Structure formats: C-alpha cells, structure tokens
VOKOLTOR-762843 format. One record per residue (C-alpha): z, x, y; residue in three letters. Coordinates in Angstrom, 2 decimals, padded with zeros to 5 digits. Layout:
REM VOKOLTOR-762843
[atom [Z,X,Y],Ala]
...
This chain:
REM VOKOLTOR-762843
[atom [-012.15,005.79,034.74],Unk]
[atom [-015.54,004.61,034.08],Unk]
[atom [-016.03,000.52,033.34],Unk]
[atom [-016.88,001.34,029.23],Unk]
[atom [-017.05,-002.46,028.84],Unk]
[atom [-020.51,-003.15,028.37],Unk]
[atom [-023.61,-001.47,026.64],Unk]
[atom [-024.71,-000.41,030.06],Unk]
[atom [-022.84,002.54,030.29],Unk]
[atom [-024.62,004.41,027.22],Unk]
[atom [-023.57,006.32,024.56],Unk]
[atom [-020.67,008.30,025.92],Unk]
[atom [-017.29,007.13,027.22],Unk]
[atom [-014.02,008.94,029.17],Unk]
[atom [-011.38,008.35,026.85],Unk]
[atom [-008.23,010.65,028.20],Unk]
[atom [-007.91,011.62,031.57],Unk]
[atom [-009.13,014.46,033.22],Unk]
[atom [-011.25,014.80,030.26],Unk]
[atom [-015.13,015.23,030.02],Unk]
[atom [-017.36,012.10,028.34],Unk]
[atom [-016.76,012.06,024.56],Unk]
[atom [-019.76,009.99,022.05],Unk]
[atom [-018.43,006.90,021.84],Unk]
[atom [-018.98,007.62,018.24],Unk]
[atom [-015.44,009.21,016.89],Unk]
[atom [-014.59,009.78,013.36],Unk]
[atom [-011.61,009.22,012.14],Unk]
[atom [-009.85,011.51,009.17],Unk]
[atom [-008.98,008.92,006.26],Unk]
[atom [-011.53,009.50,003.93],Unk]
[atom [-011.96,013.44,004.16],Unk]
[atom [-008.45,013.26,002.35],Unk]
[atom [-011.01,012.95,-000.72],Unk]
[atom [-013.70,015.51,000.30],Unk]
[atom [-013.07,018.97,-001.50],Unk]
[atom [-012.61,021.79,001.06],Unk]
[atom [-016.80,022.71,000.87],Unk]
[atom [-017.13,018.95,001.67],Unk]
[atom [-015.21,017.82,004.42],Unk]
[atom [-016.38,021.46,006.41],Unk]
[atom [-020.17,019.83,005.75],Unk]
[atom [-019.27,017.05,006.78],Unk]
[atom [-017.13,017.81,009.74],Unk]
[atom [-019.85,020.31,010.90],Unk]
[atom [-022.38,017.25,010.63],Unk]
[atom [-020.67,015.49,012.97],Unk]
[atom [-020.39,018.09,015.57],Unk]
[atom [-024.16,018.83,015.50],Unk]
[atom [-024.60,014.84,015.83],Unk]
[atom [-022.78,014.82,018.70],Unk]
[atom [-019.01,013.52,017.74],Unk]
[atom [-016.21,015.15,019.96],Unk]
[atom [-013.70,012.78,019.47],Unk]
[atom [-011.55,013.52,016.19],Unk]
[atom [-008.44,011.41,014.97],Unk]
[atom [-006.12,012.40,012.25],Unk]
[atom [-002.53,011.93,011.16],Unk]
[atom [000.35,013.83,009.88],Unk]
[atom [000.19,011.20,007.09],Unk]
[atom [-003.31,011.69,005.92],Unk]
[atom [-002.41,014.38,003.49],Unk]
[atom [-004.53,017.46,003.89],Unk]
[atom [-006.64,015.68,006.50],Unk]
[atom [-005.35,017.66,009.29],Unk]
[atom [-005.42,021.11,007.91],Unk]
[atom [-009.10,020.43,007.02],Unk]
[atom [-010.15,019.33,010.60],Unk]
[atom [-008.18,023.07,010.94],Unk]
[atom [-011.35,024.78,009.21],Unk]
[atom [-014.02,024.03,011.41],Unk]
[atom [-012.91,022.32,014.66],Unk]
[atom [-011.49,025.29,015.85],Unk]
[atom [-014.90,027.16,016.00],Unk]
[atom [-015.66,024.55,018.66],Unk]
[atom [-012.17,024.00,020.27],Unk]
[atom [-013.76,023.90,024.10],Unk]
[atom [-015.50,021.01,023.35],Unk]
[atom [-013.81,018.77,020.67],Unk]
[atom [-010.90,016.01,021.26],Unk]
[atom [-008.61,016.28,018.66],Unk]
[atom [-005.82,013.23,017.82],Unk]
[atom [-003.53,013.23,015.60],Unk]
[atom [-000.27,010.79,015.17],Unk]
[atom [003.33,010.39,013.43],Unk]
[atom [005.37,008.11,011.86],Unk]
[atom [008.55,009.88,013.59],Unk]
[atom [010.74,007.92,015.51],Unk]
[atom [013.25,010.25,016.99],Unk]
[atom [012.15,013.02,019.73],Unk]
[atom [013.48,016.19,016.93],Unk]
[atom [011.97,014.50,013.94],Unk]
[atom [008.50,014.56,016.07],Unk]
[atom [008.77,017.51,017.51],Unk]
[atom [008.70,019.36,013.90],Unk]
[atom [005.29,016.89,013.47],Unk]
[atom [004.30,018.36,016.82],Unk]
[atom [004.93,022.06,015.60],Unk]
[atom [003.34,020.93,011.64],Unk]
[atom [000.01,019.78,013.29],Unk]
[atom [-000.43,022.90,015.68],Unk]
[atom [-000.25,024.51,012.88],Unk]
[atom [-002.47,022.43,010.63],Unk]
[atom [-005.27,022.27,012.95],Unk]
[atom [-004.86,025.96,014.49],Unk]
[atom [-004.67,025.39,017.84],Unk]
[atom [-002.06,025.68,020.38],Unk]
[atom [-002.45,022.47,021.87],Unk]
[atom [-003.23,018.84,020.50],Unk]
[atom [-005.30,016.75,023.23],Unk]
[atom [-003.64,013.11,022.04],Unk]
[atom [-000.89,013.01,020.09],Unk]
[atom [000.63,009.42,019.23],Unk]
[atom [003.13,007.01,018.15],Unk]
[atom [001.93,006.12,015.22],Unk]
[atom [001.49,002.03,013.83],Unk]
[atom [004.39,000.73,016.23],Unk]
[atom [004.72,-002.73,014.36],Unk]
[atom [007.63,-004.19,015.89],Unk]
[atom [009.67,-004.47,018.80],Unk]
[atom [012.89,-002.67,017.03],Unk]
[atom [010.38,-000.07,016.15],Unk]
[atom [008.69,000.31,020.16],Unk]
[atom [012.79,000.85,020.97],Unk]
[atom [013.13,003.43,019.13],Unk]
[atom [010.41,005.24,020.28],Unk]
[atom [011.30,004.43,023.75],Unk]
[atom [014.64,004.84,023.48],Unk]
[atom [016.16,008.19,025.41],Unk]
[atom [016.10,010.47,022.18],Unk]
[atom [013.06,008.60,020.69],Unk]
[atom [009.50,009.92,019.85],Unk]
[atom [008.16,009.34,023.34],Unk]
[atom [010.61,011.79,024.79],Unk]
[atom [009.94,014.41,022.37],Unk]
[atom [006.18,014.26,023.25],Unk]
[atom [007.20,014.42,026.80],Unk]
[atom [008.80,017.83,025.77],Unk]
[atom [005.81,018.67,023.88],Unk]
[atom [003.76,018.11,027.12],Unk]
[atom [005.88,019.86,029.43],Unk]
[atom [005.46,022.71,027.07],Unk]
[atom [001.25,022.20,027.13],Unk]
[atom [001.98,021.92,023.35],Unk]
[atom [000.35,017.98,023.79],Unk]
[atom [-001.86,017.09,026.49],Unk]
[atom [-001.60,012.63,025.96],Unk]
[atom [000.63,010.53,025.16],Unk]
[atom [-000.92,007.74,023.32],Unk]
[atom [000.23,004.64,020.63],Unk]
[atom [-001.71,002.98,017.33],Unk]
[atom [-000.59,-000.16,016.71],Unk]
[atom [-001.97,-003.15,014.70],Unk]
[atom [-000.63,-005.77,016.26],Unk]
[atom [-002.41,-006.68,020.06],Unk]
[atom [001.76,-008.46,020.84],Unk]
[atom [003.31,-005.14,020.50],Unk]
[atom [000.83,-002.74,022.04],Unk]
[atom [001.06,-004.74,025.14],Unk]
[atom [004.36,-004.55,025.50],Unk]
[atom [003.87,-001.22,025.08],Unk]
[atom [002.13,-000.87,027.97],Unk]
[atom [004.11,-002.72,030.45],Unk]
[atom [007.08,000.16,029.42],Unk]
[atom [005.50,002.93,029.44],Unk]
[atom [001.84,004.98,030.72],Unk]
[atom [000.14,005.72,027.30],Unk]
[atom [-002.94,007.36,028.60],Unk]
[atom [-004.32,006.26,025.11],Unk]
[atom [-004.11,002.78,023.17],Unk]
[atom [-005.48,002.64,019.63],Unk]
[atom [-005.59,-000.92,017.19],Unk]
[atom [-007.61,-002.50,015.02],Unk]
[atom [-011.27,-003.70,016.41],Unk]
[atom [-014.03,-004.97,014.65],Unk]
[atom [-016.20,-008.36,013.98],Unk]
[atom [-013.26,-009.90,012.01],Unk]
[atom [-010.22,-008.67,014.32],Unk]
[atom [-010.37,-009.67,017.70],Unk]
[atom [-006.79,-009.89,018.77],Unk]
[atom [-006.68,-007.33,020.95],Unk]
[atom [-010.03,-008.31,023.36],Unk]
[atom [-008.97,-011.05,024.99],Unk]
[atom [-005.76,-009.57,027.59],Unk]
[atom [-004.92,-006.60,025.62],Unk]
[atom [-008.53,-004.03,026.11],Unk]
[atom [-008.72,-005.71,029.57],Unk]
[atom [-004.59,-004.70,030.60],Unk]
[atom [-005.22,-000.95,028.91],Unk]
[atom [-008.28,-000.66,031.23],Unk]
[atom [-006.73,-001.66,034.28],Unk]
[atom [-003.98,000.50,033.50],Unk]
[atom [-006.40,003.75,033.17],Unk]
[atom [-005.64,003.67,029.50],Unk]
[atom [-008.86,004.49,026.60],Unk]
[atom [-009.47,002.31,023.88],Unk]
[atom [-009.93,003.57,020.05],Unk]
[atom [-011.13,001.11,018.09],Unk]
[atom [-009.50,001.71,014.22],Unk]
[atom [-010.41,-000.40,011.07],Unk]
[atom [-013.94,-000.44,013.41],Unk]
[atom [-016.15,-001.70,010.18],Unk]
[atom [-012.78,-002.49,008.78],Unk]
[atom [-012.59,-000.13,006.52],Unk]
[atom [-015.88,-000.36,004.95],Unk]
[atom [-016.30,-004.03,004.32],Unk]
[atom [-018.22,-004.62,007.11],Unk]
[atom [-021.75,-004.38,006.15],Unk]
[atom [-023.15,-005.67,009.47],Unk]
[atom [-022.35,-002.16,010.63],Unk]
[atom [-024.76,-002.17,013.61],Unk]
[atom [-024.41,-005.37,014.70],Unk]
[atom [-020.45,-004.85,014.31],Unk]
[atom [-020.87,-001.71,016.63],Unk]
[atom [-022.50,-003.75,019.17],Unk]
[atom [-020.24,-006.42,018.91],Unk]
[atom [-017.18,-003.89,019.68],Unk]
[atom [-018.52,-001.95,022.09],Unk]
[atom [-019.00,-005.08,024.17],Unk]
[atom [-015.96,-006.07,023.92],Unk]
[atom [-013.82,-003.06,025.98],Unk]
[atom [-014.29,-000.78,023.29],Unk]
[atom [-014.33,003.01,025.00],Unk]
[atom [-014.63,004.95,021.08],Unk]
[atom [-014.83,004.06,017.60],Unk]
[atom [-013.35,006.02,014.47],Unk]
[atom [-014.54,004.64,011.37],Unk]
[atom [-014.09,007.12,008.60],Unk]
[atom [-016.72,009.07,006.84],Unk]
[atom [-017.41,010.91,003.67],Unk]
[atom [-020.64,011.88,003.97],Unk]
[atom [-023.44,013.51,006.48],Unk]
[atom [-025.08,010.31,005.68],Unk]
[atom [-022.52,008.13,006.94],Unk]
[atom [-022.03,010.18,010.00],Unk]
[atom [-025.76,009.65,010.84],Unk]
[atom [-025.86,006.49,010.37],Unk]
[atom [-023.10,005.41,012.38],Unk]
[atom [-024.60,008.01,015.32],Unk]
[atom [-027.79,006.48,015.14],Unk]
[atom [-025.78,003.13,015.93],Unk]
[atom [-025.03,004.11,019.61],Unk]
[atom [-029.21,004.03,019.91],Unk]
[atom [-028.85,000.25,020.36],Unk]
[atom [-025.65,-001.13,022.50],Unk]
[atom [-027.11,-004.33,023.86],Unk]
[atom [-024.67,-007.27,023.87],Unk]
[atom [-025.74,-009.76,020.49],Unk]
[atom [-027.99,-012.86,020.95],Unk]
[atom [-027.23,-016.00,019.38],Unk]
[atom [-029.27,-015.48,015.73],Unk]
[atom [-026.81,-011.69,015.71],Unk]
[atom [-024.16,-013.45,016.35],Unk]
[atom [-024.39,-015.85,013.10],Unk]
[atom [-025.28,-013.03,010.99],Unk]
[atom [-021.59,-011.38,011.49],Unk]
[atom [-020.22,-015.19,011.66],Unk]
[atom [-021.57,-015.39,008.33],Unk]
[atom [-020.52,-011.94,007.01],Unk]
[atom [-016.97,-013.02,008.65],Unk]
[atom [-016.84,-016.42,006.37],Unk]
[atom [-017.67,-014.86,003.21],Unk]
[atom [-014.91,-012.02,003.50],Unk]
[atom [-012.47,-014.59,004.61],Unk]
[atom [-008.84,-012.99,005.65],Unk]
[atom [-007.46,-011.24,002.67],Unk]
[atom [-010.23,-008.53,002.38],Unk]
[atom [-008.44,-004.94,002.65],Unk]
[atom [-009.16,-002.62,005.68],Unk]
[atom [-008.65,000.35,003.21],Unk]
[atom [-006.26,001.91,005.40],Unk]
[atom [-004.33,003.19,002.27],Unk]
[atom [-001.33,002.89,003.96],Unk]
[atom [-000.35,000.99,000.47],Unk]
[atom [-000.83,004.27,-001.69],Unk]
[atom [000.89,005.76,-003.82],Unk]
[atom [001.73,002.36,-006.23],Unk]
[atom [004.25,002.94,-008.62],Unk]
[atom [002.18,001.84,-011.17],Unk]
[atom [-001.11,004.06,-010.29],Unk]
[atom [-003.64,001.33,-009.16],Unk]
[atom [-005.98,002.55,-006.73],Unk]
[atom [-005.34,-000.21,-005.27],Unk]
[atom [-008.24,-000.04,-001.85],Unk]
[atom [-010.79,000.52,-004.34],Unk]
[atom [-009.87,-001.99,-006.79],Unk]
[atom [-010.26,-004.39,-003.31],Unk]
[atom [-013.59,-002.88,-003.48],Unk]
[atom [-014.69,-003.82,-006.83],Unk]
[atom [-013.72,-007.14,-006.24],Unk]
[atom [-015.65,-007.60,-003.23],Unk]
[atom [-019.14,-006.06,-004.98],Unk]
[atom [-018.10,-008.36,-008.15],Unk]
[atom [-017.63,-011.77,-005.74],Unk]
[atom [-019.45,-011.09,-002.37],Unk]
[atom [-022.13,-009.03,-003.28],Unk]
[atom [-023.51,-009.80,-006.88],Unk]
[atom [-023.44,-006.45,-008.35],Unk]
[atom [-021.43,-007.21,-011.24],Unk]
[atom [-022.46,-004.85,-013.63],Unk]
[atom [-022.09,-002.35,-011.46],Unk]
[atom [-018.45,-003.59,-010.41],Unk]
[atom [-017.19,-003.75,-014.53],Unk]
[atom [-018.33,-000.26,-015.01],Unk]
[atom [-016.61,001.01,-012.76],Unk]
[atom [-013.22,-001.01,-013.61],Unk]
[atom [-014.10,000.14,-017.03],Unk]
[atom [-013.08,003.85,-016.08],Unk]
[atom [-010.31,003.13,-013.87],Unk]
[atom [-006.97,003.98,-015.42],Unk]
[atom [-005.07,001.23,-014.12],Unk]
[atom [-006.85,-002.15,-012.77],Unk]
[atom [-005.84,-005.54,-011.63],Unk]
[atom [-003.63,-006.19,-014.96],Unk]
[atom [-001.51,-003.38,-014.79],Unk]
[atom [000.03,-004.94,-011.51],Unk]
[atom [003.48,-005.33,-011.81],Unk]
[atom [004.05,-007.19,-008.80],Unk]
[atom [006.71,-005.14,-007.54],Unk]
[atom [005.75,-005.63,-003.95],Unk]
[atom [006.24,-002.36,-002.63],Unk]
[atom [002.03,-002.38,-001.92],Unk]
[atom [002.34,-005.34,000.41],Unk]
[atom [005.56,-004.18,002.18],Unk]
[atom [003.87,-000.71,003.69],Unk]
[atom [000.90,-003.06,004.38],Unk]
[atom [000.23,-003.84,007.65],Unk]
[atom [-001.60,-006.83,007.13],Unk]
[atom [001.01,-007.69,004.59],Unk]
[atom [-001.90,-008.76,001.96],Unk]
[atom [000.00,-010.31,-001.16],Unk]
[atom [-001.54,-007.43,-003.35],Unk]
[atom [-000.07,-009.06,-006.70],Unk]
[atom [-001.46,-012.75,-005.62],Unk]
[atom [-004.75,-011.31,-005.30],Unk]
[atom [-004.69,-009.12,-008.17],Unk]
[atom [-003.69,-011.53,-010.44],Unk]
[atom [-006.47,-014.21,-009.33],Unk]
[atom [-008.89,-011.42,-009.38],Unk]
[atom [-008.09,-011.05,-012.82],Unk]
[atom [-008.39,-014.35,-014.29],Unk]
[atom [-011.75,-015.05,-012.14],Unk]
[atom [-013.45,-012.05,-013.34],Unk]
[atom [-012.22,-012.95,-017.04],Unk]
[atom [-013.24,-016.92,-016.69],Unk]
[atom [-016.88,-015.88,-015.08],Unk]
[atom [-017.63,-013.23,-018.01],Unk]
[atom [-016.61,-015.70,-020.25],Unk]
[atom [-019.43,-018.63,-018.62],Unk]
[atom [-021.62,-015.59,-018.52],Unk]
[atom [-021.12,-014.82,-022.79],Unk]
C-alpha cells in the first residue's frame, strides 16, 4: 500500500487492495437520509462530478443505501461502495448483505464492515465460528463482497481486531478533537496493509476550522475521510480542502487548539445513534443549537429555531436511553438540563 501518511502523496490514496486510487475525500451516507430523493440525487451527482469515488453507508442508516442505489449504478465501474451491519451472527449478516445489494442495485459490495464493534465481547461475537466475519467470508467466496472491514469508536478494540483478522480496512473517528487512533492504531493498520477511513472527520459538523482539520488528519495517516454531506456546496467545500494538504504550522495548530478548548469533551458528533428519542427530542440538533447559542454567540438565531421545535431541552425525561446508545456515552440529560438552565439565566440577564 502506498505511503499515504503525509500531504506529499497528493489528493488520491489506494484504500482497498487491488482497487484504483480514490480521492481522499469520500462521502458519508448519514446526512442524505434527511433529503428527499431529488435533492439526494443532486448531491450524489455533484459528488461524482467533483471526483469523489468512495461512498459509505450502513444498514442502520434508514434509506441511505437506497438513495445511493438511485445514482451510483450509473457510475458503478468507477466508484467504491461501502456498507456495514450491526449483525453479529453469520446468518444475520448474510441477510443484511442481500438487503444491501438490493438497495444499492449492484451484484457486489466493495467493502462490507462489522459496524461499531465496541467491546471485547462484541469482537468475540463477530469472530466466532458462526459470527459475522464467517458470514462475510462466505459472501466473499460468492463474489457478493469484495473486501471485509470493521468500524469502531474505540481504538483499543479495533487494534485487537486487526491482530485477530486481516481486515482490509478499518473505520475510526479521527479529527483534531479525537486523536486516540493516531499514535498506534493507524500506523499498525498501515503495517498490516489495511486502509484507514476517518469517520466523524469534522466532529459531525461541529468543528468550524474544517480546512485546517482536514490537513491535520491527512498528515496523521488517514487515507480517506468520509464527512457527511447534504448539499452541493458542502461537496464543493470538502473537495476543495484537498488543494492544500501541507502540514500545519504553529499558528494554524494553535487555531485548532483554540477550537478544541472551546468545544471541550462533551461535543456531539451527530452520528444519530441516539435516535429515536422516546420523548421525540431531536437530540443532535439540540446539541447544535447549544453550540450556536454559547460558543458562536448566535443567540437570537438559536432561540428562533428552538421556538419552532415541538420538543426541546425541557422535555427530556432523563430516561438514559440515549446515553446507553451513544458511542461516547454523553450524558444528554445532564447536558440538556444544564443548557436549559444556562439559557434561562442568560435570557434573564439580557431582559
């Protein structure tokens, strides 16, 4: 595998063995769930026209696979499609693979991944004799899956997985806020010939210094980043970030550090795993509004959006379901209670 660890390698990387180089900016399939079919088609066509060749989705992303299947078959020979499944048993993941194939309208999937392997027990399940990897190996023999991968939010678990099975690619969080994978896991993956995909490359849209952040991750071993995109403008901006992949200087690093200090360790990556909320709260959007109110000082804008929501911070029942589902175990009830109280106190001061 080529050395893609520094900006010197340019705009393309070889992600999967035996495949052509792809643009180092891929596309994550979460945000297109929010678009209607026509808008989704436009964004995907813009991505293709801009040179994006790697598209990531998942069985759990509602209609994301089907939306890719509306556009990508016309370009099938020049794109790589990745999907993933939460299933841990061979029979279950084989059914998921058949569903994915039908949705993306293809007779093969370039990369199929065990989705969010989060613990040693989880890893034992997928690697068991009747586990998900066995099911994917069978699908690979049948030509339905070209490469087998794994995604996870915990570098230690992903590193253990790489020691146990030759995954073709790993998918891990990587941005200036989340650097745990960069010291040991990413170099180990490259030594084993595995591609490295950055999920949450801009912290779910939270990081504002996007261009600097992309330069940072591409100079720390990331082969392909997969930010979610729900507009043609976002596609253009993300691809344009590849024009400069030079290492950061001291002043630029300081700018990112200021952003990190401002966001703290309780920022939402907007992966939407917490949804649906039993009370109907739009949890990721409420995090966005919290940032706009307190970090970016767009208070009236945030209040206007809050006023238009059916459910907001005060409607949180503190059931804890979102905390259990969040890969980062953010204490949403505590965060929302604090946010409600701080906004109320701030409005009293402004009155």
